[in-house]
C-alpha positions as CSV (number, residue, x, y, z in Angstrom):
1,M,4.9,34.3,12.5
2,T,4.3,30.6,12.0
3,E,0.8,30.7,13.3
4,N,-0.2,33.1,10.4
5,V,1.2,30.9,7.8
6,R,-0.8,27.9,6.5
7,W,1.8,26.1,4.3
8,L,5.0,25.2,6.3
9,D,8.3,24.0,5.2
10,V,10.0,21.2,7.2
11,D,11.8,23.6,9.5
12,A,8.7,25.7,10.2
13,A,6.4,22.6,10.6
14,S,8.8,21.0,13.1
15,R,9.1,24.3,15.1
16,Y,5.3,24.5,15.0
17,V,5.0,21.2,16.9
18,S,8.1,21.7,19.0
19,M,10.1,18.9,17.5
20,R,13.5,18.6,16.0
21,A,13.3,18.3,12.1
22,D,14.6,14.8,12.1
23,I,12.0,13.6,14.7
24,F,9.3,15.4,12.8
25,L,10.2,13.6,9.6
26,R,10.1,10.2,11.4
27,A,6.7,11.0,12.7
28,V,5.6,11.8,9.1
29,A,7.2,8.6,7.9
30,S,5.4,6.5,10.6
31,G,2.1,8.1,9.7
32,K,1.6,9.9,13.0
33,L,1.8,13.3,11.2
34,P,0.5,14.1,7.7
35,K,2.6,13.8,4.6
36,P,3.6,17.0,2.8
37,Y,2.2,18.4,-0.3
38,H,4.4,18.9,-3.3
39,A,2.5,21.6,-5.3
40,A,5.6,23.7,-5.5
41,G,7.6,20.8,-6.7
42,S,9.2,17.6,-5.3
43,R,12.0,19.5,-3.8
44,S,9.7,21.9,-1.9
45,P,7.5,19.9,0.4
46,R,5.0,21.9,2.3
47,W,2.8,20.8,5.3
48,D,-0.7,22.1,5.9
49,R,-0.8,23.7,9.4
50,D,-4.5,22.8,9.6
51,A,-3.7,19.1,8.8
52,I,-1.0,19.1,11.5
53,D,-3.5,20.6,14.0
54,A,-6.1,17.9,13.1
55,C,-3.6,15.2,14.0
56,F,-3.5,16.5,17.6
57,I,-7.3,17.0,17.7
58,G,-8.4,13.5,16.8
59,T,-9.5,11.3,13.8
60,D,-12.8,12.9,13.2
61,K,-11.3,16.4,12.7
62,R,-8.5,14.9,10.6
63,E,-11.0,13.4,8.2
64,T,-12.9,16.7,8.0
65,V,-9.7,18.5,7.1
66,R,-8.7,15.8,4.5
67,E,-12.2,16.1,3.0
68,A,-12.0,19.9,2.8
69,V,-8.5,19.7,1.2
70,N,-9.7,17.2,-1.3
71,G,-12.7,19.3,-2.1
72,V,-10.6,22.3,-2.8
73,V,-8.2,20.2,-5.0
74,A,-11.2,18.7,-6.9
75,Q,-12.7,22.2,-7.4
76,I,-9.3,23.6,-8.8
77,K,-9.0,20.6,-11.1
78,A,-12.6,21.1,-12.4
79,E,-12.0,24.9,-13.1
80,G,-8.7,24.0,-14.9
81,A,-10.5,21.5,-17.0
82,A,-13.3,23.9,-17.8
83,R,-10.7,26.6,-18.8
84,R,-8.8,24.2,-21.0
85,Q,-12.1,23.1,-22.7
86,A,-13.2,26.7,-23.2
87,R,-9.8,27.5,-25.0
88,S,-9.9,24.5,-27.2
89,V,-13.5,25.4,-28.6
């Protein structure tokens, strides 16, 4: 089931890369694996499966994934700002 889910909690993310959760978190803290996103709140970190995959593929692919994620975030922010502006008019 994990292969069909993009956003993984710590248990699912550590299983995805065949690590114990504590070792996975150490790899995240040391920068070997990506940091989690906290869109669902600070108590609910989620890892992007594609970003984890990119860490195993290499630096170029990792940057591509990061740019793609940042592009989506920028688009969501712009759409939200446009909606807020439309409501205030």
